[in-house]
C-alpha positions in Angstrom: 3.3 -7.8 -42.2 5.5 -6.2 -39.5 2.8 -7.0 -37.0 2.9 -10.7 -38.0 6.7 -10.8 -37.4 6.3 -9.1 -34.0 3.6 -11.6 -33.1 5.9 -14.5 -34.0 8.6 -13.0 -31.8 6.2 -12.7 -28.9 5.0 -16.3 -29.3 8.5 -17.6 -29.2 9.4 -15.5 -26.2 6.3 -16.6 -24.3 7.4 -20.2 -24.7 10.5 -19.5 -22.6 10.8 -21.7 -19.6 13.2 -19.5 -17.7 16.4 -21.5 -18.3 19.5 -20.0 -19.9 19.8 -23.0 -22.3 16.3 -22.3 -23.6 17.0 -18.6 -23.8 20.0 -19.3 -26.1 17.8 -21.5 -28.3 15.0 -19.0 -28.5 17.3 -16.1 -29.3 18.8 -18.1 -32.1 15.3 -19.0 -33.5 14.3 -15.4 -33.2 17.2 -14.3 -35.4 15.2 -15.2 -38.5 12.3 -13.0 -37.3 14.7 -10.2 -36.6 16.2 -10.4 -40.0 12.7 -10.4 -41.6 11.8 -7.4 -39.5 14.9 -5.5 -40.7 14.1 -6.3 -44.3 10.6 -5.0 -43.9 11.8 -1.8 -42.3 14.4 -1.3 -45.1 11.6 -1.6 -47.7 9.6 1.1 -46.0 10.6 4.8 -46.2 12.3 6.2 -43.2 9.2 7.9 -41.9 7.1 4.8 -42.2 9.8 2.6 -40.6 9.7 4.5 -37.4 5.9 5.0 -37.3 4.6 2.0 -35.3 0.9 1.5 -34.6 -0.3 1.5 -31.0 -0.6 -2.3 -31.2 2.9 -2.7 -32.5 4.2 -0.4 -29.7 2.3 -2.4 -27.1 3.9 -5.7 -28.5 7.4 -4.1 -28.4 6.9 -3.0 -24.8 6.3 -6.7 -24.0 9.0 -8.1 -26.2 11.9 -5.9 -25.1 11.7 -6.7 -21.4 11.3 -10.4 -22.1 14.4 -10.3 -24.2 16.3 -8.4 -21.5 15.3 -11.1 -19.0 16.6 -13.8 -21.3 19.9 -12.0 -21.7 20.1 -11.5 -18.0 19.6 -15.2 -17.4 22.3 -16.0 -19.9 24.7 -13.6 -18.3 23.9 -15.0 -14.9 24.6 -18.5 -16.1 27.8 -17.3 -17.7 29.0 -15.8 -14.4 28.1 -19.0 -12.5 30.1 -21.1 -15.0 33.1 -18.7 -14.8 33.0 -19.0 -11.0 32.9 -22.8 -11.2 35.9 -22.8 -13.6 37.8 -20.6 -11.2 37.1 -23.0 -8.3 38.2 -26.0 -10.4 41.4 -24.1 -11.3 42.0 -23.4 -7.6 41.5 -27.0 -6.7 44.0 -28.0 -9.4 46.5 -25.5 -8.1 46.1 -26.8 -4.5 46.5 -30.4 -5.7 49.6 -29.6 -7.8 51.2 -27.8 -4.9 50.4 -30.6 -2.5 51.6 -33.4 -4.7 54.6 -32.4 -6.7 53.9 -33.5 -10.3 57.3 -32.5 -11.6 60.2 -34.8 -10.8 63.6 -33.3 -10.6 66.4 -35.4 -12.0 69.0 -36.7 -9.5 72.6 -36.8 -10.4 75.0 -39.1 -8.6 78.5 -37.8 -8.2 80.9 -40.7 -8.3 84.0 -38.5 -7.9 85.1 -38.9 -11.5 
């Protein structure tokens, strides 16, 4: 049963097209599989939960790096977006300094 869940995870990860958006979607979809895997391991005794078969270990050695690649892609996209936000904020600051947005009130002293 644990093997089936690992296979499902691997199939989903293999369908990744390399984009950060797809990575977020696949990680969200894999959340169900991860929850199912946790339930299975909770049902097993402690010794059985940590005893993976060689096939399961082989699947895990494929799954873990793929997930790390997906997380790296998401982090990279996050960094790019943060840099773009900083650039936009800088442009706004330059614009605001160039064209004064705030108008100061002018008082006329009529000698009263």
